[in-house]
C-alpha positions, 0 to 999 in steps of 0.5 A: 769245121772252123777254120781261122779267119784272118782279121784285117787291121786297120791299126798302123803296125807298127805304131809310133814308139814301139811294135806291132802285137805281130812283131811282138808274138814272133819275139816271143815265139822265136825264144820259146822255139830255141827253147824248145830246140834246147830241150829237145836237144837235151835228153834221150829219154822222150817221154821226159823230153816231151813234158818238158817241150810243153811246159816251155809252151806254157811258160814261154809261148802263152800255149796251155794245155798241151797235148801230145800223142803218139800212134800205136802201130800194132792197134792204129790207134793215137795214145795220149803220151803227156799231158801238161795243164797250168797245175802241170803234168797229169797223166791220161790212158785216152785213146783216138781211133780215125775220126773220133774227135779234133785228134781223130780227124787229124788221124784219118786224114793228117792236116793242121786244125785251128779253131777260134772257138772250142764251144763252136765246134760240136765235133770237140769231144774234150774227153780229158777235161782240160779245154776250155770251151771259149779259148782257141784250139790248135791241133797238128800232125807230128810226122817222120818221113812223112808218116803221120806218128803223133799229134800235138795240140795246144790251146792259147791262153787268151781268146782268139786275137787275130793272131792264132794263124801265127800261133798255129804256124809256130806250132807246126814248127815245134811239132816237126822238131818233136818229129826229128826227136822222135825219129832219132828215139825210135832208132835208138829204143830199136837199137837198144831192143836189137842190143838187148835181144843180142844180150839175152841170146848170148847170156842163153849161148853161154849159160848152156855152152858152160852148163854142168850139163854140158861138160864133158865127162862121165866118170865118177871122179868128173861128176864129183867135181861137177857137183861140188861146183854146181853147189858151190856156183850158188854162193859167193863163196872163194873156190880154189880150183887144182890140178896139173896143166891141161885139165880144165881148171878155167872150164870149171871157173866159167861154169862156176860164174856162168851159173851164178847169180854173178852172170849178168856182170863180167867175167874177167879173167888174168893169167897171175904168171903171164906178167912181172910183178911190177905190171900185176899190180897196175894190171890188178889194181889199175893206176892213176895218171902219171902213176909212172912212166907212160901212164897218161890216163888213169885206167881201172884194173881187173878188180875194178872191172870185175866188180859185181862179177868174178875175177879169175886169178890163174896160176895164182900160186906163182905170184910173189911174196911181197904181191902175196901180202896186197892180196891178202889185203884186197881179199879180208877187206874187198878195199884197195889203193890204185898205184900211184893213187891214195883213194880206197876203192871198195869192190864187190868181187868174187874170187875163183883162183887156179893153180897146178902147184903143191900150195901146201908144199910152197907153204912149208917151205915159206913160198906161200903165205899160209895166211893167203892160202887159207882164204884161197882154199874156202872150196877147194876143187881138184881135177884129176889128170885125164889118165886117171880117167881114162874111161872119159877119153872117147867122150872127151875125143868126140867133143873135140872133134865136133869143135875142130870139124866146126872150124874145119867145116867137115864131119870128123870120125874116130876108128876103132883102133884110134880111139885104142890109141888114145887110150894107151897114151899117158897124157902128161899134157891132160885134155889140152894135148889130147885136143892138139893131137887131135888137131893134127890128126885132123889136118894129116887126115884127107877124108875126115876119117882119123885112124891110128896111123894118124894118130902121133905124139911128139914123145912116145909116153904110153902104157906098155902094161897090160890093164889090171884085172878084176881082183879075185878073193885072193887077189893081190892089193888093188895097186897090183897089176897082171895080165889076163891068164887064159885058163887053158894055157896049163898054169903058164903066164900067157896073155889071153888074146881074145880077153875083150879088155885088151887093146889093139897094141896089148894083143899084138904084143902077147901073140908076139911074146906067145910066138917068141916075137916071129913075127909069121908066127905071130900073126896066124896067131891073130889071123892076120897076114904077116903084112897085115902084123907088120902095118899093126907093129909099126903104127902102133908103135911096138919095139920090137924084140930081138933074139 
């Protein structure tokens, strides 16, 4: 291995009236070092930064044909990352294993290697075909925390002049700076990779959570709603979700967004009924600095935040007539101005609106603009109230109990009688009321088993009429309800207490009716003790008739 030999100089340094060559080189290299530090602090794009460093070494330090290789932790080889020649940067995919060429020697044993003349070193491979055999060569390891991470190699642009050692020390300093930049770049890359993995996991979780296959409800009317939502999710069509409070309008909006091409962008939500008109305008459209008292800085509104994604406007039927006109413009043109601003802003936003109001009646009465109604009502989805899909209650209850149980860190279970009690409530608050009812019952349950006595309602609104029976050829209209009749009763109107379609409450009431509301007699009809039927009357909230 040829090492640089320091030559003795007999010339006076510095010469009279000037600087010696060493001093001049140090001034040049100091300026180049400053330029390198500026490059390394300017960008987190590591590849771009490395190219700029080699360019600075070429332009300001007289060190040309720069090469930087980075260690591949999987293969254990040095991969060339970037090369800069007098003609500019070039691409090269060469690799160096331990002991392969001069660069491979550094991989084998990290140390600085200086060649006075490339042609004198038989182990110099020159795979890149860029190095002049008549010029010196310097290669130094790039380390991070004491571990080899790469190699920096350069070639002075002039033959050996006795200052190779000084140039090698300078290249070592540049290598140390590159090592620090590489360490930061690796940390940023690792953090970015971690964040991307977390983002992708959250996207998969959200897509599964709000997927149509995960939505609860198997009744025909809900399957029809899910099918319509699945079809409209593929397009940018405006959707108007209608239904009573607590029917799950926001869940449908979530499902539409997260199963649409816009799922990678934001779903922004706003309850229009929660804010007064002056705040609603600022919240939706944003405001400029100084637009009103307290507006100390400009702020983006919900429309700008939802650019490229979806904006869910809940309770759209509650906005004033004046604000409806402003809403109409952005729906038609996709543009608006911030409060206090004059610059027109264009956005690409999909609108999903929801309301529990009868908008057709509101239009007839002049409370809601007809043109805005037609703009919103492109694809209407009607969510039925819970009382119209009683068959979904057991499945919804199981889903809600699983959610509540996860919060309480225990398993919850409904008894059959509790399920029957749920099925006999009118549910004016729909699924939201059902969830509150089950959470209240779970709190009152010591062992996680929820029996009928724990199913309580703030105000009792249960069905007291039996369910309709299947119509026969001579049956009255479908909306006519009548109890099931025992065929052995001689034509009277007594209810068959063995009818499997009857709920527990209906069976007890039927037995009491047959027994003339004598509890002991009704208990014998049902095969119970008087104490048992008294318990049923109390827990099922049956009002006892007095004669």
